[in-house]
PDB file of N, CA, C and O in Angstrom:
ATOM      1  N   UNK A   1       0.850  -1.172   0.000  1.00  0.00           N
ATOM      2  CA  UNK A   1       0.000   0.000   0.000  1.00  0.00           C
ATOM      3  C   UNK A   1       0.895   1.235   0.000  1.00  0.00           C
ATOM      4  O   UNK A   1       1.610   1.474   0.973  1.00  0.00           O
ATOM      5  N   UNK A   2       0.870   2.010  -1.055  1.00  0.00           N
ATOM      6  CA  UNK A   2       1.638   3.239  -1.209  1.00  0.00           C
ATOM      7  C   UNK A   2       3.135   2.996  -1.062  1.00  0.00           C
ATOM      8  O   UNK A   2       3.880   3.931  -0.771  1.00  0.00           O
ATOM      9  N   UNK A   3       3.586   1.771  -1.256  1.00  0.00           N
ATOM     10  CA  UNK A   3       5.000   1.464  -1.160  1.00  0.00           C
ATOM     11  C   UNK A   3       5.519   1.472   0.264  1.00  0.00           C
ATOM     12  O   UNK A   3       6.728   1.577   0.474  1.00  0.00           O
ATOM     13  N   UNK A   4       4.638   1.363   1.249  1.00  0.00           N
ATOM     14  CA  UNK A   4       5.061   1.361   2.647  1.00  0.00           C
ATOM     15  C   UNK A   4       5.029  -0.055   3.196  1.00  0.00           C
ATOM     16  O   UNK A   4       4.118  -0.833   2.911  1.00  0.00           O
ATOM     17  N   UNK A   5       6.049  -0.374   3.994  1.00  0.00           N
ATOM     18  CA  UNK A   5       6.096  -1.683   4.620  1.00  0.00           C
ATOM     19  C   UNK A   5       5.369  -1.663   5.960  1.00  0.00           C
ATOM     20  O   UNK A   5       4.819  -0.642   6.374  1.00  0.00           O
ATOM     21  N   UNK A   6       5.379  -2.791   6.611  1.00  0.00           N
ATOM     22  CA  UNK A   6       4.695  -2.927   7.890  1.00  0.00           C
ATOM     23  C   UNK A   6       5.271  -2.032   8.970  1.00  0.00           C
ATOM     24  O   UNK A   6       4.525  -1.441   9.750  1.00  0.00           O
ATOM     25  N   UNK A   7       6.601  -1.923   9.024  1.00  0.00           N
ATOM     26  CA  UNK A   7       7.220  -1.103  10.073  1.00  0.00           C
ATOM     27  C   UNK A   7       6.919   0.382   9.868  1.00  0.00           C
ATOM     28  O   UNK A   7       6.721   1.113  10.838  1.00  0.00           O
ATOM     29  N   UNK A   8       6.884   0.825   8.622  1.00  0.00           N
ATOM     30  CA  UNK A   8       6.566   2.232   8.361  1.00  0.00           C
ATOM     31  C   UNK A   8       5.121   2.549   8.764  1.00  0.00           C
ATOM     32  O   UNK A   8       4.843   3.617   9.309  1.00  0.00           O
ATOM     33  N   UNK A   9       4.210   1.616   8.491  1.00  0.00           N
ATOM     34  CA  UNK A   9       2.803   1.819   8.867  1.00  0.00           C
ATOM     35  C   UNK A   9       2.661   1.912  10.388  1.00  0.00           C
ATOM     36  O   UNK A   9       1.895   2.733  10.893  1.00  0.00           O
ATOM     37  N   UNK A  10       3.396   1.077  11.109  1.00  0.00           N
ATOM     38  CA  UNK A  10       3.334   1.107  12.573  1.00  0.00           C
ATOM     39  C   UNK A  10       3.850   2.436  13.093  1.00  0.00           C
ATOM     40  O   UNK A  10       3.257   3.010  14.007  1.00  0.00           O
ATOM     41  N   UNK A  11       4.941   2.938  12.532  1.00  0.00           N
ATOM     42  CA  UNK A  11       5.491   4.227  12.956  1.00  0.00           C
ATOM     43  C   UNK A  11       4.483   5.338  12.689  1.00  0.00           C
ATOM     44  O   UNK A  11       4.283   6.208  13.537  1.00  0.00           O
ATOM     45  N   UNK A  12       3.855   5.318  11.532  1.00  0.00           N
ATOM     46  CA  UNK A  12       2.856   6.338  11.199  1.00  0.00           C
ATOM     47  C   UNK A  12       1.688   6.271  12.170  1.00  0.00           C
ATOM     48  O   UNK A  12       1.223   7.306  12.648  1.00  0.00           O
ATOM     49  N   UNK A  13       1.209   5.076  12.467  1.00  0.00           N
ATOM     50  CA  UNK A  13       0.099   4.931  13.419  1.00  0.00           C
ATOM     51  C   UNK A  13       0.477   5.437  14.810  1.00  0.00           C
ATOM     52  O   UNK A  13      -0.340   6.067  15.481  1.00  0.00           O
ATOM     53  N   UNK A  14       1.703   5.168  15.246  1.00  0.00           N
ATOM     54  CA  UNK A  14       2.155   5.657  16.551  1.00  0.00           C
ATOM     55  C   UNK A  14       2.234   7.183  16.577  1.00  0.00           C
ATOM     56  O   UNK A  14       1.863   7.808  17.571  1.00  0.00           O
ATOM     57  N   UNK A  15       2.714   7.782  15.492  1.00  0.00           N
ATOM     58  CA  UNK A  15       2.790   9.242  15.417  1.00  0.00           C
ATOM     59  C   UNK A  15       1.396   9.844  15.463  1.00  0.00           C
ATOM     60  O   UNK A  15       1.177  10.839  16.155  1.00  0.00           O
ATOM     61  N   UNK A  16       0.444   9.257  14.733  1.00  0.00           N
ATOM     62  CA  UNK A  16      -0.934   9.750  14.747  1.00  0.00           C
ATOM     63  C   UNK A  16      -1.512   9.623  16.145  1.00  0.00           C
ATOM     64  O   UNK A  16      -2.196  10.531  16.617  1.00  0.00           O
ATOM     65  N   UNK A  17      -1.249   8.515  16.811  1.00  0.00           N
ATOM     66  CA  UNK A  17      -1.740   8.306  18.166  1.00  0.00           C
ATOM     67  C   UNK A  17      -1.153   9.340  19.122  1.00  0.00           C
ATOM     68  O   UNK A  17      -1.864   9.856  19.984  1.00  0.00           O
ATOM     69  N   UNK A  18       0.123   9.646  18.981  1.00  0.00           N
ATOM     70  CA  UNK A  18       0.749  10.642  19.845  1.00  0.00           C
ATOM     71  C   UNK A  18       0.229  12.050  19.572  1.00  0.00           C
ATOM     72  O   UNK A  18       0.040  12.837  20.500  1.00  0.00           O
ATOM     73  N   UNK A  19      -0.003  12.370  18.289  1.00  0.00           N
ATOM     74  CA  UNK A  19      -0.459  13.718  17.943  1.00  0.00           C
ATOM     75  C   UNK A  19      -1.904  13.977  18.370  1.00  0.00           C
ATOM     76  O   UNK A  19      -2.215  15.044  18.898  1.00  0.00           O
ATOM     77  N   UNK A  20      -2.772  13.017  18.145  1.00  0.00           N
ATOM     78  CA  UNK A  20      -4.197  13.246  18.365  1.00  0.00           C
ATOM     79  C   UNK A  20      -4.714  12.630  19.654  1.00  0.00           C
ATOM     80  O   UNK A  20      -5.771  13.034  20.137  1.00  0.00           O
ATOM     81  N   UNK A  21      -4.022  11.690  20.212  1.00  0.00           N
ATOM     82  CA  UNK A  21      -4.481  11.044  21.437  1.00  0.00           C
ATOM     83  C   UNK A  21      -5.539   9.992  21.136  1.00  0.00           C
ATOM     84  O   UNK A  21      -6.157   9.997  20.072  1.00  0.00           O
ATOM     85  N   UNK A  22      -5.733   9.103  22.077  1.00  0.00           N
ATOM     86  CA  UNK A  22      -6.663   7.997  21.890  1.00  0.00           C
ATOM     87  C   UNK A  22      -8.113   8.418  21.813  1.00  0.00           C
ATOM     88  O   UNK A  22      -8.923   7.732  21.189  1.00  0.00           O
ATOM     89  N   UNK A  23      -8.460   9.546  22.442  1.00  0.00           N
ATOM     90  CA  UNK A  23      -9.865   9.967  22.457  1.00  0.00           C
ATOM     91  C   UNK A  23     -10.277  10.661  21.167  1.00  0.00           C
ATOM     92  O   UNK A  23     -11.449  10.615  20.792  1.00  0.00           O
ATOM     93  N   UNK A  24      -9.351  11.294  20.493  1.00  0.00           N
ATOM     94  CA  UNK A  24      -9.676  12.040  19.278  1.00  0.00           C
ATOM     95  C   UNK A  24      -9.732  11.165  18.025  1.00  0.00           C
ATOM     96  O   UNK A  24     -10.417  11.514  17.064  1.00  0.00           O
ATOM     97  N   UNK A  25      -9.036  10.056  18.021  1.00  0.00           N
ATOM     98  CA  UNK A  25      -8.971   9.217  16.818  1.00  0.00           C
ATOM     99  C   UNK A  25     -10.343   8.707  16.395  1.00  0.00           C
ATOM    100  O   UNK A  25     -10.657   8.768  15.206  1.00  0.00           O
ATOM    101  N   UNK A  26     -11.188   8.202  17.317  1.00  0.00           N
ATOM    102  CA  UNK A  26     -12.527   7.780  16.868  1.00  0.00           C
ATOM    103  C   UNK A  26     -13.340   8.921  16.263  1.00  0.00           C
ATOM    104  O   UNK A  26     -14.082   8.713  15.303  1.00  0.00           O
ATOM    105  N   UNK A  27     -13.203  10.130  16.822  1.00  0.00           N
ATOM    106  CA  UNK A  27     -13.910  11.283  16.258  1.00  0.00           C
ATOM    107  C   UNK A  27     -13.406  11.582  14.847  1.00  0.00           C
ATOM    108  O   UNK A  27     -14.195  11.869  13.947  1.00  0.00           O
ATOM    109  N   UNK A  28     -12.096  11.513  14.663  1.00  0.00           N
ATOM    110  CA  UNK A  28     -11.529  11.770  13.339  1.00  0.00           C
ATOM    111  C   UNK A  28     -11.997  10.729  12.325  1.00  0.00           C
ATOM    112  O   UNK A  28     -12.344  11.070  11.194  1.00  0.00           O
ATOM    113  N   UNK A  29     -12.006   9.473  12.726  1.00  0.00           N
ATOM    114  CA  UNK A  29     -12.444   8.404  11.819  1.00  0.00           C
ATOM    115  C   UNK A  29     -13.933   8.535  11.505  1.00  0.00           C
ATOM    116  O   UNK A  29     -14.352   8.292  10.373  1.00  0.00           O
ATOM    117  N   UNK A  30     -14.724   8.913  12.490  1.00  0.00           N
ATOM    118  CA  UNK A  30     -16.159   9.111  12.275  1.00  0.00           C
ATOM    119  C   UNK A  30     -16.383  10.237  11.278  1.00  0.00           C
ATOM    120  O   UNK A  30     -17.211  10.118  10.375  1.00  0.00           O
ATOM    121  N   UNK A  31     -15.645  11.329  11.440  1.00  0.00           N
ATOM    122  CA  UNK A  31     -15.748  12.447  10.505  1.00  0.00           C
ATOM    123  C   UNK A  31     -15.313  12.059   9.108  1.00  0.00           C
ATOM    124  O   UNK A  31     -15.922  12.468   8.120  1.00  0.00           O
ATOM    125  N   UNK A  32     -14.256  11.267   9.031  1.00  0.00           N
ATOM    126  CA  UNK A  32     -13.783  10.802   7.731  1.00  0.00           C
ATOM    127  C   UNK A  32     -14.827   9.908   7.069  1.00  0.00           C
ATOM    128  O   UNK A  32     -15.076  10.017   5.869  1.00  0.00           O
ATOM    129  N   UNK A  33     -15.434   9.026   7.854  1.00  0.00           N
ATOM    130  CA  UNK A  33     -16.487   8.153   7.324  1.00  0.00           C
ATOM    131  C   UNK A  33     -17.681   8.940   6.828  1.00  0.00           C
ATOM    132  O   UNK A  33     -18.239   8.635   5.774  1.00  0.00           O
ATOM    133  N   UNK A  34     -18.078   9.962   7.592  1.00  0.00           N
ATOM    134  CA  UNK A  34     -19.201  10.801   7.160  1.00  0.00           C
ATOM    135  C   UNK A  34     -18.864  11.540   5.869  1.00  0.00           C
ATOM    136  O   UNK A  34     -19.707  11.661   4.980  1.00  0.00           O
ATOM    137  N   UNK A  35     -17.649  12.027   5.769  1.00  0.00           N
ATOM    138  CA  UNK A  35     -17.230  12.725   4.552  1.00  0.00           C
ATOM    139  C   UNK A  35     -17.243  11.810   3.342  1.00  0.00           C
ATOM    140  O   UNK A  35     -17.692  12.205   2.266  1.00  0.00           O
ATOM    141  N   UNK A  36     -16.753  10.593   3.512  1.00  0.00           N
ATOM    142  CA  UNK A  36     -16.749   9.629   2.405  1.00  0.00           C
ATOM    143  C   UNK A  36     -18.174   9.273   2.013  1.00  0.00           C
ATOM    144  O   UNK A  36     -18.483   9.152   0.828  1.00  0.00           O
ATOM    145  N   UNK A  37     -19.048   9.103   3.008  1.00  0.00           N
ATOM    146  CA  UNK A  37     -20.449   8.766   2.723  1.00  0.00           C
ATOM    147  C   UNK A  37     -21.121   9.900   1.950  1.00  0.00           C
ATOM    148  O   UNK A  37     -21.838   9.647   0.981  1.00  0.00           O
ATOM    149  N   UNK A  38     -20.898  11.143   2.368  1.00  0.00           N
ATOM    150  CA  UNK A  38     -21.487  12.284   1.664  1.00  0.00           C
ATOM    151  C   UNK A  38     -20.963  12.376   0.230  1.00  0.00           C
ATOM    152  O   UNK A  38     -21.720  12.671  -0.696  1.00  0.00           O
ATOM    153  N   UNK A  39     -19.672  12.122   0.053  1.00  0.00           N
ATOM    154  CA  UNK A  39     -19.086  12.159  -1.290  1.00  0.00           C
ATOM    155  C   UNK A  39     -19.721  11.108  -2.184  1.00  0.00           C
ATOM    156  O   UNK A  39     -20.069  11.389  -3.331  1.00  0.00           O
ATOM    157  N   UNK A  40     -19.871   9.893  -1.658  1.00  0.00           N
ATOM    158  CA  UNK A  40     -20.469   8.819  -2.453  1.00  0.00           C
ATOM    159  C   UNK A  40     -21.926   9.114  -2.771  1.00  0.00           C
ATOM    160  O   UNK A  40     -22.384   8.813  -3.873  1.00  0.00           O
ATOM    161  N   UNK A  41     -22.670   9.698  -1.828  1.00  0.00           N
ATOM    162  CA  UNK A  41     -24.063  10.070  -2.094  1.00  0.00           C
ATOM    163  C   UNK A  41     -24.145  11.129  -3.186  1.00  0.00           C
ATOM    164  O   UNK A  41     -25.001  11.052  -4.067  1.00  0.00           O
ATOM    165  N   UNK A  42     -23.252  12.120  -3.128  1.00  0.00           N
ATOM    166  CA  UNK A  42     -23.248  13.171  -4.147  1.00  0.00           C
ATOM    167  C   UNK A  42     -22.876  12.587  -5.511  1.00  0.00           C
ATOM    168  O   UNK A  42     -23.457  12.955  -6.532  1.00  0.00           O
ATOM    169  N   UNK A  43     -21.909  11.681  -5.517  1.00  0.00           N
ATOM    170  CA  UNK A  43     -21.487  11.045  -6.771  1.00  0.00           C
ATOM    171  C   UNK A  43     -22.641  10.251  -7.374  1.00  0.00           C
ATOM    172  O   UNK A  43     -22.870  10.292  -8.583  1.00  0.00           O
ATOM    173  N   UNK A  44     -23.356   9.537  -6.532  1.00  0.00           N
ATOM    174  CA  UNK A  44     -24.505   8.736  -6.992  1.00  0.00           C
ATOM    175  C   UNK A  44     -25.599   9.654  -7.542  1.00  0.00           C
ATOM    176  O   UNK A  44     -26.215   9.349  -8.563  1.00  0.00           O
ATOM    177  N   UNK A  45     -25.837  10.767  -6.869  1.00  0.00           N
ATOM    178  CA  UNK A  45     -26.856  11.722  -7.303  1.00  0.00           C
ATOM    179  C   UNK A  45     -26.506  12.307  -8.676  1.00  0.00           C
ATOM    180  O   UNK A  45     -27.370  12.412  -9.547  1.00  0.00           O
ATOM    181  N   UNK A  46     -25.259  12.681  -8.862  1.00  0.00           N
ATOM    182  CA  UNK A  46     -24.832  13.237 -10.153  1.00  0.00           C
ATOM    183  C   UNK A  46     -24.970  12.187 -11.249  1.00  0.00           C
ATOM    184  O   UNK A  46     -25.415  12.497 -12.355  1.00  0.00           O
ATOM    185  N   UNK A  47     -24.594  10.954 -10.951  1.00  0.00           N
ATOM    186  CA  UNK A  47     -24.701   9.873 -11.940  1.00  0.00           C
ATOM    187  C   UNK A  47     -26.151   9.659 -12.347  1.00  0.00           C
ATOM    188  O   UNK A  47     -26.446   9.487 -13.529  1.00  0.00           O
ATOM    189  N   UNK A  48     -27.071   9.669 -11.362  1.00  0.00           N
ATOM    190  CA  UNK A  48     -28.493   9.489 -11.658  1.00  0.00           C
ATOM    191  C   UNK A  48     -29.016  10.632 -12.514  1.00  0.00           C
ATOM    192  O   UNK A  48     -29.794  10.403 -13.439  1.00  0.00           O
ATOM    193  N   UNK A  49     -28.600  11.860 -12.219  1.00  0.00           N
ATOM    194  CA  UNK A  49     -29.049  13.008 -13.004  1.00  0.00           C
ATOM    195  C   UNK A  49     -28.553  12.925 -14.442  1.00  0.00           C
ATOM    196  O   UNK A  49     -29.287  13.251 -15.374  1.00  0.00           O
ATOM    197  N   UNK A  50     -27.324  12.494 -14.623  1.00  0.00           N
ATOM    198  CA  UNK A  50     -26.775  12.360 -15.973  1.00  0.00           C
ATOM    199  C   UNK A  50     -27.540  11.290 -16.738  1.00  0.00           C
ATOM    200  O   UNK A  50     -27.879  11.480 -17.906  1.00  0.00           O
ATOM    201  N   UNK A  51     -27.814  10.155 -16.078  1.00  0.00           N
ATOM    202  CA  UNK A  51     -28.554   9.085 -16.739  1.00  0.00           C
ATOM    203  C   UNK A  51     -29.966   9.534 -17.102  1.00  0.00           C
ATOM    204  O   UNK A  51     -30.461   9.204 -18.180  1.00  0.00           O
ATOM    205  N   UNK A  52     -30.622  10.286 -16.209  1.00  0.00           N
ATOM    206  CA  UNK A  52     -31.962  10.799 -16.508  1.00  0.00           C
ATOM    207  C   UNK A  52     -31.922  11.753 -17.691  1.00  0.00           C
ATOM    208  O   UNK A  52     -32.817  11.729 -18.536  1.00  0.00           O
ATOM    209  N   UNK A  53     -30.905  12.583 -17.760  1.00  0.00           N
ATOM    210  CA  UNK A  53     -30.758  13.514 -18.873  1.00  0.00           C
ATOM    211  C   UNK A  53     -30.541  12.782 -20.187  1.00  0.00           C
ATOM    212  O   UNK A  53     -31.078  13.174 -21.223  1.00  0.00           O
ATOM    213  N   UNK A  54     -29.758  11.722 -20.137  1.00  0.00           N
ATOM    214  CA  UNK A  54     -29.513  10.937 -21.351  1.00  0.00           C
ATOM    215  C   UNK A  54     -30.788  10.245 -21.812  1.00  0.00           C
ATOM    216  O   UNK A  54     -31.060  10.186 -23.011  1.00  0.00           O
ATOM    217  N   UNK A  55     -31.578   9.716 -20.869  1.00  0.00           N
ATOM    218  CA  UNK A  55     -32.846   9.066 -21.232  1.00  0.00           C
ATOM    219  C   UNK A  55     -33.812  10.080 -21.826  1.00  0.00           C
ATOM    220  O   UNK A  55     -34.499   9.787 -22.804  1.00  0.00           O
ATOM    221  N   UNK A  56     -33.869  11.270 -21.240  1.00  0.00           N
ATOM    222  CA  UNK A  56     -34.771  12.308 -21.756  1.00  0.00           C
ATOM    223  C   UNK A  56     -34.347  12.719 -23.158  1.00  0.00           C
ATOM    224  O   UNK A  56     -35.198  12.948 -24.017  1.00  0.00           O
ATOM    225  N   UNK A  57     -33.056  12.814 -23.398  1.00  0.00           N
ATOM    226  CA  UNK A  57     -32.566  13.204 -24.707  1.00  0.00           C
ATOM    227  C   UNK A  57     -32.881  12.140 -25.751  1.00  0.00           C
ATOM    228  O   UNK A  57     -33.218  12.457 -26.892  1.00  0.00           O
ATOM    229  N   UNK A  58     -32.766  10.861 -25.344  1.00  0.00           N
ATOM    230  CA  UNK A  58     -33.098   9.771 -26.270  1.00  0.00           C
ATOM    231  C   UNK A  58     -34.581   9.780 -26.619  1.00  0.00           C
ATOM    232  O   UNK A  58     -34.945   9.501 -27.761  1.00  0.00           O
ATOM    233  N   UNK A  59     -35.434  10.094 -25.662  1.00  0.00           N
ATOM    234  CA  UNK A  59     -36.882  10.128 -25.911  1.00  0.00           C
ATOM    235  C   UNK A  59     -37.243  11.300 -26.804  1.00  0.00           C
ATOM    236  O   UNK A  59     -38.193  11.207 -27.581  1.00  0.00           O
ATOM    237  N   UNK A  60     -36.503  12.407 -26.713  1.00  0.00           N
ATOM    238  CA  UNK A  60     -36.765  13.562 -27.582  1.00  0.00           C
ATOM    239  C   UNK A  60     -36.456  13.229 -29.031  1.00  0.00           C
ATOM    240  O   UNK A  60     -37.112  13.739 -29.940  1.00  0.00           O
ATOM    241  N   UNK A  61     -35.460  12.374 -29.254  1.00  0.00           N
ATOM    242  CA  UNK A  61     -35.060  12.027 -30.619  1.00  0.00           C
ATOM    243  C   UNK A  61     -36.121  11.156 -31.303  1.00  0.00           C
ATOM    244  O   UNK A  61     -36.244  11.166 -32.528  1.00  0.00           O
ATOM    245  N   UNK A  62     -36.881  10.408 -30.508  1.00  0.00           N
ATOM    246  CA  UNK A  62     -37.855   9.475 -31.093  1.00  0.00           C
ATOM    247  C   UNK A  62     -39.011  10.179 -31.634  1.00  0.00           C
ATOM    248  O   UNK A  62     -39.926   9.547 -32.163  1.00  0.00           O
TER     249      UNK A  62
END
């Protein structure tokens, strides 16, 4: 993953733990999860709108 080995990942995790503390990490992960969920919902919405537009355009041609 990203060219990092196991020892590098452990060091990164320890640094994150030291910087943010054990209590803040769940909040950060929850926020990250919410952000990813919102992004995927927006992406799905845009895809549906594009597909609806394409269907409407095809029906206009008929």
